All heavy atoms as atom14 arrays in JSON, in Angstrom:
{
  "sequence": "MSIEEPFDDPKYRGFQKYFNSYTIRGRSNWAKLWLSVYAGGFVLYKVIK",
  "atom14_mask": [
    [1, 1, 1, 1, 1, 1, 1, 1, 0, 0, 0, 0, 0, 0],
    [1, 1, 1, 1, 1, 1, 0, 0, 0, 0, 0, 0, 0, 0],
    [1, 1, 1, 1, 1, 1, 1, 1, 0, 0, 0, 0, 0, 0],
    [1, 1, 1, 1, 1, 1, 1, 1, 1, 0, 0, 0, 0, 0],
    [1, 1, 1, 1, 1, 1, 1, 1, 1, 0, 0, 0, 0, 0],
    [1, 1, 1, 1, 1, 1, 1, 0, 0, 0, 0, 0, 0, 0],
    [1, 1, 1, 1, 1, 1, 1, 1, 1, 1, 1, 0, 0, 0],
    [1, 1, 1, 1, 1, 1, 1, 1, 0, 0, 0, 0, 0, 0],
    [1, 1, 1, 1, 1, 1, 1, 1, 0, 0, 0, 0, 0, 0],
    [1, 1, 1, 1, 1, 1, 1, 0, 0, 0, 0, 0, 0, 0],
    [1, 1, 1, 1, 1, 1, 1, 1, 1, 0, 0, 0, 0, 0],
    [1, 1, 1, 1, 1, 1, 1, 1, 1, 1, 1, 1, 0, 0],
    [1, 1, 1, 1, 1, 1, 1, 1, 1, 1, 1, 0, 0, 0],
    [1, 1, 1, 1, 0, 0, 0, 0, 0, 0, 0, 0, 0, 0],
    [1, 1, 1, 1, 1, 1, 1, 1, 1, 1, 1, 0, 0, 0],
    [1, 1, 1, 1, 1, 1, 1, 1, 1, 0, 0, 0, 0, 0],
    [1, 1, 1, 1, 1, 1, 1, 1, 1, 0, 0, 0, 0, 0],
    [1, 1, 1, 1, 1, 1, 1, 1, 1, 1, 1, 1, 0, 0],
    [1, 1, 1, 1, 1, 1, 1, 1, 1, 1, 1, 0, 0, 0],
    [1, 1, 1, 1, 1, 1, 1, 1, 0, 0, 0, 0, 0, 0],
    [1, 1, 1, 1, 1, 1, 0, 0, 0, 0, 0, 0, 0, 0],
    [1, 1, 1, 1, 1, 1, 1, 1, 1, 1, 1, 1, 0, 0],
    [1, 1, 1, 1, 1, 1, 1, 0, 0, 0, 0, 0, 0, 0],
    [1, 1, 1, 1, 1, 1, 1, 1, 0, 0, 0, 0, 0, 0],
    [1, 1, 1, 1, 1, 1, 1, 1, 1, 1, 1, 0, 0, 0],
    [1, 1, 1, 1, 0, 0, 0, 0, 0, 0, 0, 0, 0, 0],
    [1, 1, 1, 1, 1, 1, 1, 1, 1, 1, 1, 0, 0, 0],
    [1, 1, 1, 1, 1, 1, 0, 0, 0, 0, 0, 0, 0, 0],
    [1, 1, 1, 1, 1, 1, 1, 1, 0, 0, 0, 0, 0, 0],
    [1, 1, 1, 1, 1, 1, 1, 1, 1, 1, 1, 1, 1, 1],
    [1, 1, 1, 1, 1, 0, 0, 0, 0, 0, 0, 0, 0, 0],
    [1, 1, 1, 1, 1, 1, 1, 1, 1, 0, 0, 0, 0, 0],
    [1, 1, 1, 1, 1, 1, 1, 1, 0, 0, 0, 0, 0, 0],
    [1, 1, 1, 1, 1, 1, 1, 1, 1, 1, 1, 1, 1, 1],
    [1, 1, 1, 1, 1, 1, 1, 1, 0, 0, 0, 0, 0, 0],
    [1, 1, 1, 1, 1, 1, 0, 0, 0, 0, 0, 0, 0, 0],
    [1, 1, 1, 1, 1, 1, 1, 0, 0, 0, 0, 0, 0, 0],
    [1, 1, 1, 1, 1, 1, 1, 1, 1, 1, 1, 1, 0, 0],
    [1, 1, 1, 1, 1, 0, 0, 0, 0, 0, 0, 0, 0, 0],
    [1, 1, 1, 1, 0, 0, 0, 0, 0, 0, 0, 0, 0, 0],
    [1, 1, 1, 1, 0, 0, 0, 0, 0, 0, 0, 0, 0, 0],
    [1, 1, 1, 1, 1, 1, 1, 1, 1, 1, 1, 0, 0, 0],
    [1, 1, 1, 1, 1, 1, 1, 0, 0, 0, 0, 0, 0, 0],
    [1, 1, 1, 1, 1, 1, 1, 1, 0, 0, 0, 0, 0, 0],
    [1, 1, 1, 1, 1, 1, 1, 1, 1, 1, 1, 1, 0, 0],
    [1, 1, 1, 1, 1, 1, 1, 1, 1, 0, 0, 0, 0, 0],
    [1, 1, 1, 1, 1, 1, 1, 0, 0, 0, 0, 0, 0, 0],
    [1, 1, 1, 1, 1, 1, 1, 1, 0, 0, 0, 0, 0, 0],
    [1, 1, 1, 1, 1, 1, 1, 1, 1, 0, 0, 0, 0, 0]
  ],
  "atom14_positions": [
    [[-53.83, -33.79, 46.62], [-52.79, -33.05, 47.3], [-52.9, -31.56, 46.92], [-52.96, -31.21, 45.78], [-51.45, -33.65, 46.87], [-50.3, -33.01, 47.58], [-48.82, -33.98, 47.13], [-47.57, -33.13, 48.0], [0.0, 0.0, 0.0], [0.0, 0.0, 0.0], [0.0, 0.0, 0.0], [0.0, 0.0, 0.0], [0.0, 0.0, 0.0], [0.0, 0.0, 0.0]],
    [[-52.84, -30.73, 47.88], [-52.98, -29.23, 47.66], [-51.61, -28.71, 47.36], [-50.59, -29.37, 47.6], [-53.6, -28.63, 48.87], [-52.71, -28.63, 49.96], [0.0, 0.0, 0.0], [0.0, 0.0, 0.0], [0.0, 0.0, 0.0], [0.0, 0.0, 0.0], [0.0, 0.0, 0.0], [0.0, 0.0, 0.0], [0.0, 0.0, 0.0], [0.0, 0.0, 0.0]],
    [[-51.63, -27.51, 46.86], [-50.35, -26.83, 46.52], [-49.52, -26.54, 47.7], [-48.36, -26.8, 47.79], [-50.63, -25.64, 45.66], [-51.25, -25.97, 44.28], [-49.38, -24.8, 45.5], [-51.68, -24.81, 43.51], [0.0, 0.0, 0.0], [0.0, 0.0, 0.0], [0.0, 0.0, 0.0], [0.0, 0.0, 0.0], [0.0, 0.0, 0.0], [0.0, 0.0, 0.0]],
    [[-50.18, -25.94, 48.74], [-49.51, -25.6, 49.92], [-50.07, -26.38, 51.15], [-51.19, -26.08, 51.56], [-49.6, -24.09, 50.17], [-48.93, -23.58, 51.41], [-47.43, -23.79, 51.45], [-46.82, -23.69, 50.31], [-46.86, -24.03, 52.46], [0.0, 0.0, 0.0], [0.0, 0.0, 0.0], [0.0, 0.0, 0.0], [0.0, 0.0, 0.0], [0.0, 0.0, 0.0]],
    [[-49.32, -27.25, 51.63], [-49.78, -28.01, 52.8], [-49.33, -27.27, 54.05], [-48.39, -26.59, 54.08], [-49.12, -29.41, 52.8], [-49.38, -30.12, 51.51], [-50.01, -31.42, 51.79], [-49.98, -31.9, 52.91], [-50.5, -32.08, 50.78], [0.0, 0.0, 0.0], [0.0, 0.0, 0.0], [0.0, 0.0, 0.0], [0.0, 0.0, 0.0], [0.0, 0.0, 0.0]],
    [[-50.07, -27.36, 55.12], [-49.69, -26.68, 56.39], [-48.37, -27.18, 56.86], [-48.11, -28.39, 56.8], [-50.82, -27.04, 57.35], [-51.83, -27.79, 56.65], [-51.33, -28.03, 55.25], [0.0, 0.0, 0.0], [0.0, 0.0, 0.0], [0.0, 0.0, 0.0], [0.0, 0.0, 0.0], [0.0, 0.0, 0.0], [0.0, 0.0, 0.0], [0.0, 0.0, 0.0]],
    [[-47.58, -26.25, 57.32], [-46.25, -26.63, 57.81], [-46.23, -26.51, 59.29], [-45.98, -25.52, 59.89], [-45.16, -25.7, 57.18], [-43.81, -26.09, 57.41], [-43.26, -27.28, 56.81], [-42.95, -25.41, 58.19], [-41.97, -27.63, 57.05], [-41.62, -25.75, 58.42], [-41.12, -26.91, 57.84], [0.0, 0.0, 0.0], [0.0, 0.0, 0.0], [0.0, 0.0, 0.0]],
    [[-46.51, -27.68, 59.93], [-46.64, -27.7, 61.4], [-45.58, -28.56, 62.07], [-45.78, -29.14, 63.11], [-48.03, -28.19, 61.81], [-49.14, -27.29, 61.37], [-48.86, -26.1, 61.31], [-50.28, -27.8, 61.07], [0.0, 0.0, 0.0], [0.0, 0.0, 0.0], [0.0, 0.0, 0.0], [0.0, 0.0, 0.0], [0.0, 0.0, 0.0], [0.0, 0.0, 0.0]],
    [[-44.46, -28.64, 61.5], [-43.35, -29.42, 62.01], [-42.78, -28.76, 63.31], [-42.38, -27.58, 63.28], [-42.22, -29.59, 61.09], [-41.28, -30.64, 61.43], [-41.31, -31.17, 62.53], [-40.39, -31.0, 60.54], [0.0, 0.0, 0.0], [0.0, 0.0, 0.0], [0.0, 0.0, 0.0], [0.0, 0.0, 0.0], [0.0, 0.0, 0.0], [0.0, 0.0, 0.0]],
    [[-42.88, -29.38, 64.48], [-42.48, -28.68, 65.74], [-40.98, -28.35, 65.85], [-40.58, -27.62, 66.66], [-42.92, -29.67, 66.8], [-43.03, -31.01, 66.18], [-43.39, -30.77, 64.69], [0.0, 0.0, 0.0], [0.0, 0.0, 0.0], [0.0, 0.0, 0.0], [0.0, 0.0, 0.0], [0.0, 0.0, 0.0], [0.0, 0.0, 0.0], [0.0, 0.0, 0.0]],
    [[-40.15, -28.98, 64.97], [-38.69, -28.74, 65.14], [-38.32, -27.33, 64.48], [-37.28, -26.89, 64.78], [-37.9, -29.83, 64.53], [-37.97, -30.01, 63.05], [-37.11, -31.11, 62.61], [-37.19, -31.34, 61.07], [-36.34, -32.32, 60.61], [0.0, 0.0, 0.0], [0.0, 0.0, 0.0], [0.0, 0.0, 0.0], [0.0, 0.0, 0.0], [0.0, 0.0, 0.0]],
    [[-39.24, -26.82, 63.67], [-38.99, -25.48, 63.08], [-39.78, -24.41, 63.85], [-40.98, -24.5, 63.91], [-39.41, -25.47, 61.59], [-38.55, -26.37, 60.76], [-39.08, -27.56, 60.26], [-37.25, -26.04, 60.48], [-38.35, -28.38, 59.54], [-36.44, -26.87, 59.71], [-36.98, -28.05, 59.24], [-36.22, -28.85, 58.45], [0.0, 0.0, 0.0], [0.0, 0.0, 0.0]],
    [[-39.06, -23.49, 64.44], [-39.75, -22.38, 65.18], [-39.08, -21.12, 64.82], [-37.93, -21.04, 64.34], [-39.51, -22.62, 66.69], [-40.24, -23.84, 67.2], [-40.06, -23.99, 68.73], [-38.8, -24.7, 68.85], [-37.88, -24.34, 69.79], [-38.14, -23.38, 70.6], [-36.7, -24.95, 69.85], [0.0, 0.0, 0.0], [0.0, 0.0, 0.0], [0.0, 0.0, 0.0]],
    [[-39.76, -20.08, 64.96], [-39.31, -18.69, 64.68], [-38.91, -18.48, 63.28], [-39.63, -18.67, 62.34], [0.0, 0.0, 0.0], [0.0, 0.0, 0.0], [0.0, 0.0, 0.0], [0.0, 0.0, 0.0], [0.0, 0.0, 0.0], [0.0, 0.0, 0.0], [0.0, 0.0, 0.0], [0.0, 0.0, 0.0], [0.0, 0.0, 0.0], [0.0, 0.0, 0.0]],
    [[-37.65, -18.07, 63.03], [-37.15, -17.69, 61.69], [-37.23, -18.93, 60.77], [-37.66, -18.7, 59.64], [-35.68, -17.28, 61.9], [-35.04, -16.78, 60.6], [-35.32, -15.51, 60.11], [-34.17, -17.55, 59.9], [-34.74, -15.03, 58.95], [-33.6, -17.13, 58.72], [-33.89, -15.87, 58.28], [0.0, 0.0, 0.0], [0.0, 0.0, 0.0], [0.0, 0.0, 0.0]],
    [[-36.9, -20.12, 61.23], [-36.93, -21.28, 60.38], [-38.3, -21.68, 59.85], [-38.47, -22.31, 58.85], [-36.27, -22.48, 61.06], [-34.79, -22.35, 61.22], [-34.22, -23.61, 61.87], [-35.0, -24.29, 62.6], [-32.92, -23.8, 61.67], [0.0, 0.0, 0.0], [0.0, 0.0, 0.0], [0.0, 0.0, 0.0], [0.0, 0.0, 0.0], [0.0, 0.0, 0.0]],
    [[-39.34, -21.26, 60.66], [-40.69, -21.6, 60.29], [-41.07, -20.85, 59.03], [-41.9, -21.39, 58.2], [-41.65, -21.28, 61.4], [-43.07, -21.75, 61.16], [-43.88, -21.49, 62.33], [-45.38, -21.88, 62.13], [-46.16, -21.66, 63.3], [0.0, 0.0, 0.0], [0.0, 0.0, 0.0], [0.0, 0.0, 0.0], [0.0, 0.0, 0.0], [0.0, 0.0, 0.0]],
    [[-40.68, -19.6, 58.86], [-41.07, -18.76, 57.75], [-40.02, -18.73, 56.64], [-40.48, -18.44, 55.5], [-41.32, -17.33, 58.28], [-42.4, -17.34, 59.35], [-42.14, -17.17, 60.69], [-43.77, -17.56, 58.98], [-43.12, -17.25, 61.62], [-44.75, -17.52, 59.92], [-44.45, -17.44, 61.32], [-45.42, -17.42, 62.21], [0.0, 0.0, 0.0], [0.0, 0.0, 0.0]],
    [[-38.85, -19.0, 56.92], [-37.82, -18.99, 55.86], [-37.13, -20.36, 55.85], [-36.16, -20.58, 56.5], [-36.77, -17.84, 56.13], [-37.39, -16.5, 56.12], [-37.84, -15.89, 57.33], [-37.5, -15.84, 54.93], [-38.32, -14.61, 57.26], [-38.01, -14.52, 54.85], [-38.47, -13.95, 56.05], [0.0, 0.0, 0.0], [0.0, 0.0, 0.0], [0.0, 0.0, 0.0]],
    [[-37.64, -21.21, 54.96], [-37.1, -22.51, 54.8], [-37.08, -22.95, 53.37], [-37.67, -22.28, 52.53], [-37.75, -23.55, 55.66], [-39.24, -23.68, 55.32], [-39.57, -24.11, 54.2], [-40.13, -23.27, 56.22], [0.0, 0.0, 0.0], [0.0, 0.0, 0.0], [0.0, 0.0, 0.0], [0.0, 0.0, 0.0], [0.0, 0.0, 0.0], [0.0, 0.0, 0.0]],
    [[-36.41, -24.02, 53.02], [-36.43, -24.49, 51.64], [-37.34, -25.72, 51.43], [-37.24, -26.39, 50.37], [-35.02, -24.84, 51.27], [-34.48, -25.87, 52.08], [0.0, 0.0, 0.0], [0.0, 0.0, 0.0], [0.0, 0.0, 0.0], [0.0, 0.0, 0.0], [0.0, 0.0, 0.0], [0.0, 0.0, 0.0], [0.0, 0.0, 0.0], [0.0, 0.0, 0.0]],
    [[-38.15, -26.04, 52.38], [-38.96, -27.21, 52.26], [-40.43, -26.91, 51.86], [-41.1, -27.84, 51.43], [-39.02, -27.93, 53.65], [-37.62, -28.38, 54.12], [-37.03, -27.68, 55.16], [-36.88, -29.32, 53.5], [-35.75, -28.03, 55.56], [-35.69, -29.67, 53.89], [-35.05, -29.03, 54.93], [-33.84, -29.35, 55.36], [0.0, 0.0, 0.0], [0.0, 0.0, 0.0]],
    [[-40.82, -25.69, 51.94], [-42.2, -25.38, 51.55], [-42.19, -24.25, 50.47], [-41.24, -23.48, 50.37], [-43.06, -24.88, 52.75], [-42.45, -23.64, 53.27], [-43.08, -25.91, 53.89], [0.0, 0.0, 0.0], [0.0, 0.0, 0.0], [0.0, 0.0, 0.0], [0.0, 0.0, 0.0], [0.0, 0.0, 0.0], [0.0, 0.0, 0.0], [0.0, 0.0, 0.0]],
    [[-43.28, -24.17, 49.8], [-43.45, -23.08, 48.76], [-43.43, -21.74, 49.44], [-42.82, -20.85, 48.95], [-44.76, -23.35, 47.96], [-44.62, -24.65, 47.17], [-44.98, -22.16, 47.06], [-45.89, -25.06, 46.48], [0.0, 0.0, 0.0], [0.0, 0.0, 0.0], [0.0, 0.0, 0.0], [0.0, 0.0, 0.0], [0.0, 0.0, 0.0], [0.0, 0.0, 0.0]],
    [[-44.13, -21.68, 50.62], [-44.11, -20.42, 51.34], [-42.74, -19.98, 51.78], [-42.43, -18.83, 51.66], [-45.1, -20.55, 52.51], [-45.12, -19.16, 53.32], [-46.11, -19.37, 54.51], [-47.46, -19.35, 53.98], [-48.58, -19.74, 54.66], [-48.4, -20.21, 55.86], [-49.73, -19.67, 54.13], [0.0, 0.0, 0.0], [0.0, 0.0, 0.0], [0.0, 0.0, 0.0]],
    [[-41.98, -20.94, 52.32], [-40.65, -20.61, 52.76], [-39.74, -20.09, 51.67], [-39.0, -19.15, 51.8], [0.0, 0.0, 0.0], [0.0, 0.0, 0.0], [0.0, 0.0, 0.0], [0.0, 0.0, 0.0], [0.0, 0.0, 0.0], [0.0, 0.0, 0.0], [0.0, 0.0, 0.0], [0.0, 0.0, 0.0], [0.0, 0.0, 0.0], [0.0, 0.0, 0.0]],
    [[-39.8, -20.75, 50.5], [-39.02, -20.35, 49.33], [-39.45, -18.97, 48.85], [-38.64, -18.12, 48.53], [-39.06, -21.39, 48.25], [-38.32, -22.63, 48.58], [-38.17, -23.56, 47.4], [-39.45, -24.07, 46.91], [-39.97, -25.21, 47.33], [-39.34, -26.02, 48.16], [-41.14, -25.63, 46.79], [0.0, 0.0, 0.0], [0.0, 0.0, 0.0], [0.0, 0.0, 0.0]],
    [[-40.77, -18.72, 48.8], [-41.25, -17.41, 48.32], [-40.86, -16.28, 49.34], [-40.59, -15.23, 48.93], [-42.78, -17.43, 48.1], [-43.5, -17.57, 49.28], [0.0, 0.0, 0.0], [0.0, 0.0, 0.0], [0.0, 0.0, 0.0], [0.0, 0.0, 0.0], [0.0, 0.0, 0.0], [0.0, 0.0, 0.0], [0.0, 0.0, 0.0], [0.0, 0.0, 0.0]],
    [[-40.85, -16.61, 50.58], [-40.46, -15.65, 51.57], [-38.98, -15.26, 51.42], [-38.6, -14.13, 51.56], [-40.72, -16.16, 53.0], [-42.13, -16.08, 53.37], [-42.94, -15.38, 52.8], [-42.5, -16.81, 54.39], [0.0, 0.0, 0.0], [0.0, 0.0, 0.0], [0.0, 0.0, 0.0], [0.0, 0.0, 0.0], [0.0, 0.0, 0.0], [0.0, 0.0, 0.0]],
    [[-38.11, -16.2, 51.09], [-36.74, -15.86, 50.8], [-36.62, -15.01, 49.56], [-35.89, -14.05, 49.56], [-35.86, -17.15, 50.6], [-35.37, -17.69, 51.87], [-35.65, -18.9, 52.47], [-34.36, -17.08, 52.69], [-34.95, -18.96, 53.62], [-34.08, -17.96, 53.78], [-33.62, -15.91, 52.63], [-33.22, -17.64, 54.79], [-32.75, -15.59, 53.62], [-32.51, -16.47, 54.74]],
    [[-37.35, -15.35, 48.5], [-37.3, -14.52, 47.26], [-37.79, -13.09, 47.59], [-37.15, -12.15, 47.13], [-38.16, -15.18, 46.19], [0.0, 0.0, 0.0], [0.0, 0.0, 0.0], [0.0, 0.0, 0.0], [0.0, 0.0, 0.0], [0.0, 0.0, 0.0], [0.0, 0.0, 0.0], [0.0, 0.0, 0.0], [0.0, 0.0, 0.0], [0.0, 0.0, 0.0]],
    [[-38.87, -12.96, 48.32], [-39.36, -11.6, 48.64], [-38.3, -10.85, 49.49], [-38.13, -9.63, 49.31], [-40.7, -11.66, 49.34], [-41.82, -12.25, 48.55], [-43.0, -12.53, 49.41], [-44.1, -13.27, 48.64], [-45.2, -13.68, 49.55], [0.0, 0.0, 0.0], [0.0, 0.0, 0.0], [0.0, 0.0, 0.0], [0.0, 0.0, 0.0], [0.0, 0.0, 0.0]],
    [[-37.73, -11.51, 50.39], [-36.73, -10.87, 51.25], [-35.58, -10.34, 50.38], [-35.16, -9.19, 50.52], [-36.2, -11.89, 52.31], [-35.03, -11.4, 53.1], [-35.5, -10.32, 54.09], [-34.34, -12.55, 53.82], [0.0, 0.0, 0.0], [0.0, 0.0, 0.0], [0.0, 0.0, 0.0], [0.0, 0.0, 0.0], [0.0, 0.0, 0.0], [0.0, 0.0, 0.0]],
    [[-35.0, -11.21, 49.51], [-33.85, -10.73, 48.68], [-34.21, -9.72, 47.69], [-33.42, -8.81, 47.46], [-33.2, -11.95, 48.04], [-32.34, -12.69, 49.08], [-32.57, -13.92, 49.57], [-31.16, -12.2, 49.83], [-31.64, -14.3, 50.51], [-30.76, -13.22, 50.67], [-30.47, -10.96, 49.76], [-29.66, -13.04, 51.5], [-29.37, -10.81, 50.56], [-29.04, -11.9, 51.43]],
    [[-35.44, -9.79, 47.1], [-35.85, -8.71, 46.23], [-36.03, -7.42, 46.92], [-35.61, -6.33, 46.4], [-37.16, -9.1, 45.53], [-37.03, -10.18, 44.48], [-38.41, -10.55, 43.93], [-36.17, -9.61, 43.26], [0.0, 0.0, 0.0], [0.0, 0.0, 0.0], [0.0, 0.0, 0.0], [0.0, 0.0, 0.0], [0.0, 0.0, 0.0], [0.0, 0.0, 0.0]],
    [[-36.52, -7.42, 48.17], [-36.67, -6.19, 48.87], [-35.33, -5.66, 49.38], [-35.12, -4.36, 49.39], [-37.58, -6.35, 50.12], [-37.07, -7.31, 51.02], [0.0, 0.0, 0.0], [0.0, 0.0, 0.0], [0.0, 0.0, 0.0], [0.0, 0.0, 0.0], [0.0, 0.0, 0.0], [0.0, 0.0, 0.0], [0.0, 0.0, 0.0], [0.0, 0.0, 0.0]],
    [[-34.39, -6.52, 49.67], [-32.97, -6.02, 50.04], [-32.32, -5.38, 48.88], [-31.78, -4.32, 48.95], [-32.18, -7.2, 50.63], [-30.72, -6.87, 50.65], [-32.69, -7.64, 52.0], [0.0, 0.0, 0.0], [0.0, 0.0, 0.0], [0.0, 0.0, 0.0], [0.0, 0.0, 0.0], [0.0, 0.0, 0.0], [0.0, 0.0, 0.0], [0.0, 0.0, 0.0]],
    [[-32.53, -5.99, 47.68], [-31.93, -5.49, 46.48], [-32.52, -4.15, 46.14], [-31.78, -3.15, 45.84], [-32.07, -6.5, 45.33], [-31.5, -5.97, 44.04], [-30.17, -5.94, 43.8], [-32.37, -5.56, 43.02], [-29.64, -5.52, 42.61], [-31.84, -5.13, 41.85], [-30.51, -5.06, 41.64], [-30.01, -4.61, 40.47], [0.0, 0.0, 0.0], [0.0, 0.0, 0.0]],
    [[-33.83, -4.01, 46.21], [-34.5, -2.76, 45.94], [-34.2, -1.7, 46.86], [-33.91, -0.48, 46.55], [-36.06, -2.99, 45.87], [0.0, 0.0, 0.0], [0.0, 0.0, 0.0], [0.0, 0.0, 0.0], [0.0, 0.0, 0.0], [0.0, 0.0, 0.0], [0.0, 0.0, 0.0], [0.0, 0.0, 0.0], [0.0, 0.0, 0.0], [0.0, 0.0, 0.0]],
    [[-34.07, -2.09, 48.13], [-33.67, -1.09, 49.22], [-32.24, -0.57, 48.98], [-31.97, 0.58, 49.17], [0.0, 0.0, 0.0], [0.0, 0.0, 0.0], [0.0, 0.0, 0.0], [0.0, 0.0, 0.0], [0.0, 0.0, 0.0], [0.0, 0.0, 0.0], [0.0, 0.0, 0.0], [0.0, 0.0, 0.0], [0.0, 0.0, 0.0], [0.0, 0.0, 0.0]],
    [[-31.38, -1.5, 48.62], [-29.94, -1.1, 48.35], [-29.92, -0.16, 47.11], [-29.17, 0.78, 47.13], [0.0, 0.0, 0.0], [0.0, 0.0, 0.0], [0.0, 0.0, 0.0], [0.0, 0.0, 0.0], [0.0, 0.0, 0.0], [0.0, 0.0, 0.0], [0.0, 0.0, 0.0], [0.0, 0.0, 0.0], [0.0, 0.0, 0.0], [0.0, 0.0, 0.0]],
    [[-30.69, -0.44, 46.11], [-30.76, 0.36, 44.93], [-31.27, 1.83, 45.29], [-30.7, 2.81, 44.87], [-31.62, -0.22, 43.85], [-31.74, 0.6, 42.57], [-30.7, 0.61, 41.67], [-32.89, 1.25, 42.31], [-30.78, 1.43, 40.54], [-33.0, 2.02, 41.23], [-31.97, 2.1, 40.29], [0.0, 0.0, 0.0], [0.0, 0.0, 0.0], [0.0, 0.0, 0.0]],
    [[-32.31, 1.88, 46.04], [-32.91, 3.12, 46.45], [-31.88, 3.88, 47.3], [-31.63, 5.17, 47.13], [-34.21, 2.98, 47.21], [-34.66, 4.29, 47.81], [-35.28, 2.49, 46.25], [0.0, 0.0, 0.0], [0.0, 0.0, 0.0], [0.0, 0.0, 0.0], [0.0, 0.0, 0.0], [0.0, 0.0, 0.0], [0.0, 0.0, 0.0], [0.0, 0.0, 0.0]],
    [[-31.21, 3.24, 48.27], [-30.2, 3.89, 49.05], [-29.03, 4.45, 48.23], [-28.61, 5.57, 48.42], [-29.74, 2.91, 50.1], [-28.81, 3.46, 51.15], [-29.45, 4.54, 52.02], [-28.28, 2.3, 52.04], [0.0, 0.0, 0.0], [0.0, 0.0, 0.0], [0.0, 0.0, 0.0], [0.0, 0.0, 0.0], [0.0, 0.0, 0.0], [0.0, 0.0, 0.0]],
    [[-28.63, 3.67, 47.24], [-27.53, 4.08, 46.35], [-27.95, 5.3, 45.61], [-27.15, 6.27, 45.45], [-27.2, 2.98, 45.4], [-26.22, 3.42, 44.3], [-24.9, 3.51, 44.58], [-26.71, 3.57, 43.01], [-23.95, 3.85, 43.58], [-25.79, 3.93, 42.0], [-24.5, 4.1, 42.29], [-23.63, 4.44, 41.34], [0.0, 0.0, 0.0], [0.0, 0.0, 0.0]],
    [[-29.17, 5.37, 45.11], [-29.65, 6.53, 44.31], [-29.82, 7.76, 45.18], [-29.53, 8.89, 44.81], [-31.02, 6.25, 43.69], [-30.98, 5.3, 42.47], [-30.13, 5.98, 41.38], [-30.19, 5.2, 40.14], [-29.5, 5.89, 39.01], [0.0, 0.0, 0.0], [0.0, 0.0, 0.0], [0.0, 0.0, 0.0], [0.0, 0.0, 0.0], [0.0, 0.0, 0.0]],
    [[-30.2, 7.54, 46.43], [-30.38, 8.66, 47.33], [-29.01, 9.29, 47.75], [-28.81, 10.53, 47.78], [-31.12, 8.24, 48.65], [-31.05, 9.33, 49.71], [-32.57, 8.04, 48.33], [0.0, 0.0, 0.0], [0.0, 0.0, 0.0], [0.0, 0.0, 0.0], [0.0, 0.0, 0.0], [0.0, 0.0, 0.0], [0.0, 0.0, 0.0], [0.0, 0.0, 0.0]],
    [[-28.04, 8.45, 48.02], [-26.71, 8.85, 48.39], [-25.95, 9.49, 47.3], [-25.26, 10.49, 47.43], [-25.91, 7.69, 49.02], [-26.49, 7.31, 50.35], [-24.44, 8.06, 49.21], [-25.89, 6.07, 51.01], [0.0, 0.0, 0.0], [0.0, 0.0, 0.0], [0.0, 0.0, 0.0], [0.0, 0.0, 0.0], [0.0, 0.0, 0.0], [0.0, 0.0, 0.0]],
    [[-26.08, 8.88, 46.1], [-25.35, 9.43, 44.91], [-26.05, 10.63, 44.45], [-25.96, 11.63, 44.18], [-25.39, 8.38, 43.74], [-24.53, 8.79, 42.61], [-24.59, 7.68, 41.55], [-23.81, 8.18, 40.37], [-24.03, 7.48, 39.22], [0.0, 0.0, 0.0], [0.0, 0.0, 0.0], [0.0, 0.0, 0.0], [0.0, 0.0, 0.0], [0.0, 0.0, 0.0]]
  ]
}
């Protein structure tokens, strides 16, 4: 069994295909999204202040 199996479930399309809690890739995409939102908010705060 490989670490990341292809995620070809036809019921997941668009946003759900890339951001889900069923695959390693989906969970890592959520983590990357929230880290970038946090970093962007921090940079915006520093620029405005």
